[in-house]
PDB file as gemmi writes it, atoms N, CA and C in Angstrom:
CRYST1    1.000    1.000    1.000  90.00  90.00  90.00 P 1                      
ATOM      1  N   ARG A   1     105.300  87.734 103.771  1.00  0.00           N  
ATOM      2  CA  ARG A   1     105.369  89.388 103.834  1.00  0.00           C  
ATOM      3  C   ARG A   1     104.253  89.794 103.202  1.00  0.00           C  
ATOM      4  N   LYS A   2     103.940  89.434 101.934  1.00  0.00           N  
ATOM      5  CA  LYS A   2     103.362  90.202 101.102  1.00  0.00           C  
ATOM      6  C   LYS A   2     101.955  90.056 101.747  1.00  0.00           C  
ATOM      7  N   ASP A   3     101.499  89.032 102.134  1.00  0.00           N  
ATOM      8  CA  ASP A   3     100.137  88.751 102.334  1.00  0.00           C  
ATOM      9  C   ASP A   3      99.524  89.539 103.648  1.00  0.00           C  
ATOM     10  N   MET A   4     100.835  89.716 104.400  1.00  0.00           N  
ATOM     11  CA  MET A   4     100.585  90.764 105.521  1.00  0.00           C  
ATOM     12  C   MET A   4     100.366  92.290 105.091  1.00  0.00           C  
ATOM     13  N   GLU A   5     101.625  92.475 104.378  1.00  0.00           N  
ATOM     14  CA  GLU A   5     101.238  94.085 103.813  1.00  0.00           C  
ATOM     15  C   GLU A   5      99.924  94.286 102.851  1.00  0.00           C  
ATOM     16  N   VAL A   6      99.307  93.555 102.214  1.00  0.00           N  
ATOM     17  CA  VAL A   6      97.936  93.634 101.622  1.00  0.00           C  
ATOM     18  C   VAL A   6      97.195  93.736 102.766  1.00  0.00           C  
ATOM     19  N   ALA A   7      97.260  92.827 103.736  1.00  0.00           N  
ATOM     20  CA  ALA A   7      95.861  92.468 104.761  1.00  0.00           C  
ATOM     21  C   ALA A   7      96.029  94.219 105.438  1.00  0.00           C  
ATOM     22  N   LEU A   8      97.364  94.752 105.650  1.00  0.00           N  
ATOM     23  CA  LEU A   8      97.368  95.968 106.259  1.00  0.00           C  
ATOM     24  C   LEU A   8      96.980  97.267 105.476  1.00  0.00           C  
ATOM     25  N   ALA A   9      97.472  96.962 103.883  1.00  0.00           N  
ATOM     26  CA  ALA A   9      97.004  98.263 103.156  1.00  0.00           C  
ATOM     27  C   ALA A   9      95.512  98.424 103.203  1.00  0.00           C  
ATOM     28  N   LYS A  10      95.260  99.860 103.107  1.00  0.00           N  
ATOM     29  CA  LYS A  10      94.145 100.454 103.071  1.00  0.00           C  
ATOM     30  C   LYS A  10      93.647 100.332 101.464  1.00  0.00           C  
ATOM     31  N   GLN A  11      94.586 100.838 100.685  1.00  0.00           N  
ATOM     32  CA  GLN A  11      94.375 100.988  99.266  1.00  0.00           C  
ATOM     33  C   GLN A  11      95.444  99.921  98.552  1.00  0.00           C  
ATOM     34  N   ILE A  12      95.661  99.568  97.393  1.00  0.00           N  
ATOM     35  CA  ILE A  12      96.346  98.744  96.545  1.00  0.00           C  
ATOM     36  C   ILE A  12      96.188  99.082  95.003  1.00  0.00           C  
ATOM     37  N   ILE A  13      97.520  99.670  94.779  1.00  0.00           N  
ATOM     38  CA  ILE A  13      97.897 100.678  93.400  1.00  0.00           C  
ATOM     39  C   ILE A  13      98.393  99.669  92.645  1.00  0.00           C  
ATOM     40  N   VAL A  14      97.885  99.438  91.457  1.00  0.00           N  
ATOM     41  CA  VAL A  14      98.616  98.360  90.451  1.00  0.00           C  
ATOM     42  C   VAL A  14      98.924  99.031  88.951  1.00  0.00           C  
ATOM     43  N   CYS A  15      99.571  98.798  87.954  1.00  0.00           N  
ATOM     44  CA  CYS A  15     100.127  99.300  86.938  1.00  0.00           C  
ATOM     45  C   CYS A  15      98.972  98.758  85.564  1.00  0.00           C  
ATOM     46  N   SER A  16      98.231  97.643  85.998  1.00  0.00           N  
ATOM     47  CA  SER A  16      97.565  96.965  84.761  1.00  0.00           C  
ATOM     48  C   SER A  16      96.203  96.207  85.241  1.00  0.00           C  
ATOM     49  N   LYS A  17      95.526  95.780  84.873  1.00  0.00           N  
ATOM     50  CA  LYS A  17      93.936  95.593  84.941  1.00  0.00           C  
ATOM     51  C   LYS A  17      94.362  94.074  85.107  1.00  0.00           C  
ATOM     52  N   LEU A  18      95.314  93.282  84.651  1.00  0.00           N  
ATOM     53  CA  LEU A  18      95.992  91.824  84.927  1.00  0.00           C  
ATOM     54  C   LEU A  18      96.298  92.018  86.128  1.00  0.00           C  
ATOM     55  N   ALA A  19      97.138  92.640  86.734  1.00  0.00           N  
ATOM     56  CA  ALA A  19      97.669  92.850  87.847  1.00  0.00           C  
ATOM     57  C   ALA A  19      96.629  92.881  89.119  1.00  0.00           C  
ATOM     58  N   ALA A  20      95.237  93.924  88.916  1.00  0.00           N  
ATOM     59  CA  ALA A  20      94.148  93.885  89.767  1.00  0.00           C  
ATOM     60  C   ALA A  20      93.171  92.393  89.762  1.00  0.00           C  
ATOM     61  N   ASP A  21      93.427  92.203  88.430  1.00  0.00           N  
ATOM     62  CA  ASP A  21      92.485  90.768  88.568  1.00  0.00           C  
ATOM     63  C   ASP A  21      93.275  89.655  89.224  1.00  0.00           C  
ATOM     64  N   THR A  22      94.430  89.660  89.619  1.00  0.00           N  
ATOM     65  CA  THR A  22      95.000  88.830  90.436  1.00  0.00           C  
ATOM     66  C   THR A  22      94.981  88.799  91.685  1.00  0.00           C  
ATOM     67  N   TYR A  23      95.069  90.271  92.281  1.00  0.00           N  
ATOM     68  CA  TYR A  23      94.672  90.533  93.622  1.00  0.00           C  
ATOM     69  C   TYR A  23      93.056  90.352  93.817  1.00  0.00           C  
ATOM     70  N   VAL A  24      92.226  90.198  93.261  1.00  0.00           N  
ATOM     71  CA  VAL A  24      91.033  90.267  93.284  1.00  0.00           C  
ATOM     72  C   VAL A  24      90.934  88.571  93.448  1.00  0.00           C  
ATOM     73  N   ASP A  25      91.355  88.108  92.522  1.00  0.00           N  
ATOM     74  CA  ASP A  25      91.393  86.327  92.414  1.00  0.00           C  
ATOM     75  C   ASP A  25      91.799  85.733  93.610  1.00  0.00           C  
ATOM     76  N   ALA A  26      92.623  86.359  94.078  1.00  0.00           N  
ATOM     77  CA  ALA A  26      93.332  85.981  95.172  1.00  0.00           C  
ATOM     78  C   ALA A  26      92.923  86.195  96.764  1.00  0.00           C  
ATOM     79  N   GLY A  27      91.857  87.062  96.532  1.00  0.00           N  
ATOM     80  CA  GLY A  27      90.591  87.200  97.886  1.00  0.00           C  
ATOM     81  C   GLY A  27      90.645  88.849  97.972  1.00  0.00           C  
ATOM     82  N   VAL A  28      91.265  89.602  97.512  1.00  0.00           N  
ATOM     83  CA  VAL A  28      91.549  91.069  97.916  1.00  0.00           C  
ATOM     84  C   VAL A  28      90.379  91.489  97.355  1.00  0.00           C  
ATOM     85  N   PRO A  29      89.679  92.455  98.068  1.00  0.00           N  
ATOM     86  CA  PRO A  29      88.287  92.908  97.636  1.00  0.00           C  
ATOM     87  C   PRO A  29      88.302  93.972  96.844  1.00  0.00           C  
ATOM     88  N   LYS A  30      87.629  93.904  95.741  1.00  0.00           N  
ATOM     89  CA  LYS A  30      87.845  94.666  94.500  1.00  0.00           C  
ATOM     90  C   LYS A  30      88.293  96.261  94.801  1.00  0.00           C  
ATOM     91  N   GLU A  31      87.259  96.566  95.673  1.00  0.00           N  
ATOM     92  CA  GLU A  31      87.277  98.239  95.752  1.00  0.00           C  
ATOM     93  C   GLU A  31      88.511  98.624  96.540  1.00  0.00           C  
ATOM     94  N   LYS A  32      89.108  97.681  97.037  1.00  0.00           N  
ATOM     95  CA  LYS A  32      90.407  98.310  97.758  1.00  0.00           C  
ATOM     96  C   LYS A  32      91.539  98.321  96.691  1.00  0.00           C  
ATOM     97  N   VAL A  33      91.665  97.690  95.007  1.00  0.00           N  
ATOM     98  CA  VAL A  33      92.495  97.266  94.246  1.00  0.00           C  
ATOM     99  C   VAL A  33      92.041  98.839  93.145  1.00  0.00           C  
ATOM    100  N   HIS A  34      93.231  99.404  92.726  1.00  0.00           N  
ATOM    101  CA  HIS A  34      92.807 100.293  91.490  1.00  0.00           C  
ATOM    102  C   HIS A  34      94.309 100.296  90.607  1.00  0.00           C  
ATOM    103  N   VAL A  35      93.571 100.748  89.216  1.00  0.00           N  
ATOM    104  CA  VAL A  35      94.646 100.526  88.407  1.00  0.00           C  
ATOM    105  C   VAL A  35      94.953 102.028  87.916  1.00  0.00           C  
ATOM    106  N   VAL A  36      96.513 102.086  88.043  1.00  0.00           N  
ATOM    107  CA  VAL A  36      96.780 103.841  87.493  1.00  0.00           C  
ATOM    108  C   VAL A  36      97.876 103.275  86.511  1.00  0.00           C  
ATOM    109  N   PRO A  37      97.420 103.245  84.998  1.00  0.00           N  
ATOM    110  CA  PRO A  37      98.416 102.672  84.002  1.00  0.00           C  
ATOM    111  C   PRO A  37      99.613 103.694  84.177  1.00  0.00           C  
ATOM    112  N   LEU A  38     100.418 102.896  83.523  1.00  0.00           N  
ATOM    113  CA  LEU A  38     101.806 103.770  83.066  1.00  0.00           C  
ATOM    114  C   LEU A  38     101.559 104.471  82.025  1.00  0.00           C  
ATOM    115  N   GLY A  39     102.404 105.510  82.219  1.00  0.00           N  
ATOM    116  CA  GLY A  39     102.468 106.769  81.035  1.00  0.00           C  
ATOM    117  C   GLY A  39     101.090 107.758  81.602  1.00  0.00           C  
ATOM    118  N   THR A  40     101.092 108.308  80.286  1.00  0.00           N  
ATOM    119  CA  THR A  40     100.269 109.538  80.499  1.00  0.00           C  
ATOM    120  C   THR A  40      99.436 109.453  79.001  1.00  0.00           C  
ATOM    121  N   ASP A  41      97.900 109.884  79.341  1.00  0.00           N  
ATOM    122  CA  ASP A  41      97.374 109.855  77.999  1.00  0.00           C  
ATOM    123  C   ASP A  41      97.108 111.499  77.689  1.00  0.00           C  
ATOM    124  N   THR A  42      98.131 111.452  76.302  1.00  0.00           N  
ATOM    125  CA  THR A  42      98.568 112.891  76.161  1.00  0.00           C  
ATOM    126  C   THR A  42      97.303 113.784  75.637  1.00  0.00           C  
ATOM    127  N   ALA A  43      96.347 112.913  74.983  1.00  0.00           N  
ATOM    128  CA  ALA A  43      94.828 113.534  74.491  1.00  0.00           C  
ATOM    129  C   ALA A  43      93.954 114.374  75.820  1.00  0.00           C  
ATOM    130  N   ARG A  44      94.536 114.170  76.833  1.00  0.00           N  
ATOM    131  CA  ARG A  44      93.809 114.400  78.081  1.00  0.00           C  
ATOM    132  C   ARG A  44      94.711 115.529  78.690  1.00  0.00           C  
ATOM    133  N   GLU A  45      95.863 115.724  78.579  1.00  0.00           N  
ATOM    134  CA  GLU A  45      96.873 116.401  79.319  1.00  0.00           C  
ATOM    135  C   GLU A  45      97.450 117.724  78.407  1.00  0.00           C  
ATOM    136  N   ASN A  46      97.303 118.766  78.927  1.00  0.00           N  
ATOM    137  CA  ASN A  46      97.698 119.922  78.259  1.00  0.00           C  
ATOM    138  C   ASN A  46      99.020 119.867  77.949  1.00  0.00           C  
ATOM    139  N   THR A  47      99.735 119.552  76.833  1.00  0.00           N  
ATOM    140  CA  THR A  47     101.192 119.549  76.687  1.00  0.00           C  
ATOM    141  C   THR A  47     101.884 120.562  75.835  1.00  0.00           C  
ATOM    142  N   SER A  48     100.874 121.609  75.997  1.00  0.00           N  
ATOM    143  CA  SER A  48     101.769 122.560  75.240  1.00  0.00           C  
ATOM    144  C   SER A  48     102.987 123.591  76.029  1.00  0.00           C  
ATOM    145  N   SER A  49     103.634 124.163  75.618  1.00  0.00           N  
ATOM    146  CA  SER A  49     104.896 124.565  76.021  1.00  0.00           C  
ATOM    147  C   SER A  49     104.316 125.682  77.509  1.00  0.00           C  
ATOM    148  N   THR A  50     103.351 126.291  77.057  1.00  0.00           N  
ATOM    149  CA  THR A  50     102.877 127.480  78.110  1.00  0.00           C  
ATOM    150  C   THR A  50     102.353 127.054  78.955  1.00  0.00           C  
ATOM    151  N   ALA A  51     102.106 125.663  79.409  1.00  0.00           N  
ATOM    152  CA  ALA A  51     101.546 124.989  80.422  1.00  0.00           C  
ATOM    153  C   ALA A  51     102.742 125.028  81.374  1.00  0.00           C  
ATOM    154  N   LEU A  52     103.950 124.680  81.003  1.00  0.00           N  
ATOM    155  CA  LEU A  52     105.045 124.555  81.717  1.00  0.00           C  
ATOM    156  C   LEU A  52     105.562 125.860  82.283  1.00  0.00           C  
ATOM    157  N   SER A  53     106.130 125.752  83.501  1.00  0.00           N  
ATOM    158  CA  SER A  53     106.855 126.998  84.231  1.00  0.00           C  
ATOM    159  C   SER A  53     107.661 126.462  85.352  1.00  0.00           C  
ATOM    160  N   GLY A  54     108.864 126.866  85.239  1.00  0.00           N  
ATOM    161  CA  GLY A  54     110.127 126.295  86.159  1.00  0.00           C  
ATOM    162  C   GLY A  54     110.758 125.208  85.400  1.00  0.00           C  
ATOM    163  N   PRO A  55     111.392 124.557  86.153  1.00  0.00           N  
ATOM    164  CA  PRO A  55     112.232 123.702  85.829  1.00  0.00           C  
ATOM    165  C   PRO A  55     111.512 122.301  85.802  1.00  0.00           C  
ATOM    166  N   ALA A  56     111.798 121.428  84.891  1.00  0.00           N  
ATOM    167  CA  ALA A  56     111.205 120.003  84.632  1.00  0.00           C  
ATOM    168  C   ALA A  56     111.460 119.241  85.981  1.00  0.00           C  
ATOM    169  N   ARG A  57     110.820 118.766  86.421  1.00  0.00           N  
ATOM    170  CA  ARG A  57     110.842 117.562  87.598  1.00  0.00           C  
ATOM    171  C   ARG A  57     110.469 116.181  86.743  1.00  0.00           C  
ATOM    172  N   PHE A  58     110.922 115.215  87.616  1.00  0.00           N  
ATOM    173  CA  PHE A  58     110.960 113.960  87.342  1.00  0.00           C  
ATOM    174  C   PHE A  58     110.805 113.201  88.536  1.00  0.00           C  
ATOM    175  N   LEU A  59     109.337 112.431  88.843  1.00  0.00           N  
ATOM    176  CA  LEU A  59     109.406 111.193  89.827  1.00  0.00           C  
ATOM    177  C   LEU A  59     109.657 109.729  89.043  1.00  0.00           C  
ATOM    178  N   PHE A  60     110.577 109.286  90.033  1.00  0.00           N  
ATOM    179  CA  PHE A  60     110.920 107.680  89.112  1.00  0.00           C  
ATOM    180  C   PHE A  60     110.647 106.838  90.465  1.00  0.00           C  
ATOM    181  N   VAL A  61     109.753 105.989  90.522  1.00  0.00           N  
ATOM    182  CA  VAL A  61     109.022 104.738  91.585  1.00  0.00           C  
ATOM    183  C   VAL A  61     109.424 103.826  91.058  1.00  0.00           C  
ATOM    184  N   GLY A  62     110.337 103.003  92.030  1.00  0.00           N  
ATOM    185  CA  GLY A  62     110.512 101.820  91.223  1.00  0.00           C  
ATOM    186  C   GLY A  62     112.028 101.220  91.949  1.00  0.00           C  
ATOM    187  N   ARG A  63     112.473  99.851  91.698  1.00  0.00           N  
ATOM    188  CA  ARG A  63     113.505  99.526  92.058  1.00  0.00           C  
ATOM    189  C   ARG A  63     114.512 100.194  91.291  1.00  0.00           C  
ATOM    190  N   PHE A  64     115.956 100.401  91.572  1.00  0.00           N  
ATOM    191  CA  PHE A  64     116.940 101.276  90.963  1.00  0.00           C  
ATOM    192  C   PHE A  64     117.628 100.382  90.294  1.00  0.00           C  
ATOM    193  N   GLY A  65     117.389 100.112  89.024  1.00  0.00           N  
ATOM    194  CA  GLY A  65     118.206  99.082  88.293  1.00  0.00           C  
ATOM    195  C   GLY A  65     117.955  99.652  86.855  1.00  0.00           C  
ATOM    196  N   ARG A  66     118.767  98.863  85.911  1.00  0.00           N  
ATOM    197  CA  ARG A  66     118.676  98.899  84.584  1.00  0.00           C  
ATOM    198  C   ARG A  66     117.470  98.538  83.659  1.00  0.00           C  
ATOM    199  N   HIS A  67     116.889  97.432  84.161  1.00  0.00           N  
ATOM    200  CA  HIS A  67     115.837  96.913  83.551  1.00  0.00           C  
ATOM    201  C   HIS A  67     114.558  97.738  83.863  1.00  0.00           C  
ATOM    202  N   LYS A  68     114.477  98.880  84.955  1.00  0.00           N  
ATOM    203  CA  LYS A  68     113.344  99.993  84.602  1.00  0.00           C  
ATOM    204  C   LYS A  68     113.491 100.887  83.660  1.00  0.00           C  
ATOM    205  N   GLY A  69     114.747 100.828  83.071  1.00  0.00           N  
ATOM    206  CA  GLY A  69     114.678 102.164  82.461  1.00  0.00           C  
ATOM    207  C   GLY A  69     115.184 103.549  82.824  1.00  0.00           C  
ATOM    208  N   LEU A  70     115.784 103.184  83.805  1.00  0.00           N  
ATOM    209  CA  LEU A  70     116.324 104.303  84.920  1.00  0.00           C  
ATOM    210  C   LEU A  70     117.154 104.951  84.165  1.00  0.00           C  
ATOM    211  N   ASP A  71     118.306 103.890  83.633  1.00  0.00           N  
ATOM    212  CA  ASP A  71     119.499 104.806  82.479  1.00  0.00           C  
ATOM    213  C   ASP A  71     119.197 105.932  81.248  1.00  0.00           C  
ATOM    214  N   ILE A  72     117.977 105.221  81.006  1.00  0.00           N  
ATOM    215  CA  ILE A  72     117.200 106.055  79.500  1.00  0.00           C  
ATOM    216  C   ILE A  72     116.641 107.422  79.983  1.00  0.00           C  
ATOM    217  N   LEU A  73     115.897 107.453  81.432  1.00  0.00           N  
ATOM    218  CA  LEU A  73     115.582 108.660  82.124  1.00  0.00           C  
ATOM    219  C   LEU A  73     116.826 109.567  82.408  1.00  0.00           C  
ATOM    220  N   LEU A  74     117.985 109.131  82.900  1.00  0.00           N  
ATOM    221  CA  LEU A  74     118.940 109.791  83.776  1.00  0.00           C  
ATOM    222  C   LEU A  74     119.748 110.524  82.179  1.00  0.00           C  
ATOM    223  N   ALA A  75     119.743 109.709  81.275  1.00  0.00           N  
ATOM    224  CA  ALA A  75     120.313 110.236  79.745  1.00  0.00           C  
ATOM    225  C   ALA A  75     119.821 111.234  79.316  1.00  0.00           C  
ATOM    226  N   ALA A  76     118.220 111.080  79.237  1.00  0.00           N  
ATOM    227  CA  ALA A  76     117.218 112.285  78.801  1.00  0.00           C  
ATOM    228  C   ALA A  76     117.413 113.675  79.698  1.00  0.00           C  
ATOM    229  N   CYS A  77     117.685 113.451  80.944  1.00  0.00           N  
ATOM    230  CA  CYS A  77     117.808 114.407  81.763  1.00  0.00           C  
ATOM    231  C   CYS A  77     119.158 115.114  81.796  1.00  0.00           C  
ATOM    232  N   GLU A  78     120.143 114.336  81.568  1.00  0.00           N  
ATOM    233  CA  GLU A  78     121.453 115.153  80.967  1.00  0.00           C  
ATOM    234  C   GLU A  78     121.212 115.568  79.680  1.00  0.00           C  
ATOM    235  N   ARG A  79     120.369 115.029  78.753  1.00  0.00           N  
ATOM    236  CA  ARG A  79     120.290 116.038  77.662  1.00  0.00           C  
ATOM    237  C   ARG A  79     119.534 117.131  77.805  1.00  0.00           C  
ATOM    238  N   LEU A  80     118.817 116.986  78.421  1.00  0.00           N  
ATOM    239  CA  LEU A  80     117.803 118.432  79.071  1.00  0.00           C  
ATOM    240  C   LEU A  80     118.782 119.560  79.444  1.00  0.00           C  
ATOM    241  N   ARG A  81     119.658 119.129  80.316  1.00  0.00           N  
ATOM    242  CA  ARG A  81     120.230 119.898  80.964  1.00  0.00           C  
ATOM    243  C   ARG A  81     121.198 120.689  79.981  1.00  0.00           C  
TER     244      ARG A  81                                                      
END                                                                             
């Protein structure tokens, strides 16, 4: 199933160079695989409070489960409220 999904995908986004190398080593064209690291580079982002407007919004992408840290995100949202 995964091989079929990879074949059908126009682009494959992974979160590390190791993951990207794994796909390329398995025969996926290098130009089809893109690394988007987890987190944010705060040196490149405007983190001042004046940059924010409106309520904070969070996007969670992943399997719903404690091992992904979703419980921590939900606790943080509750504290913010």
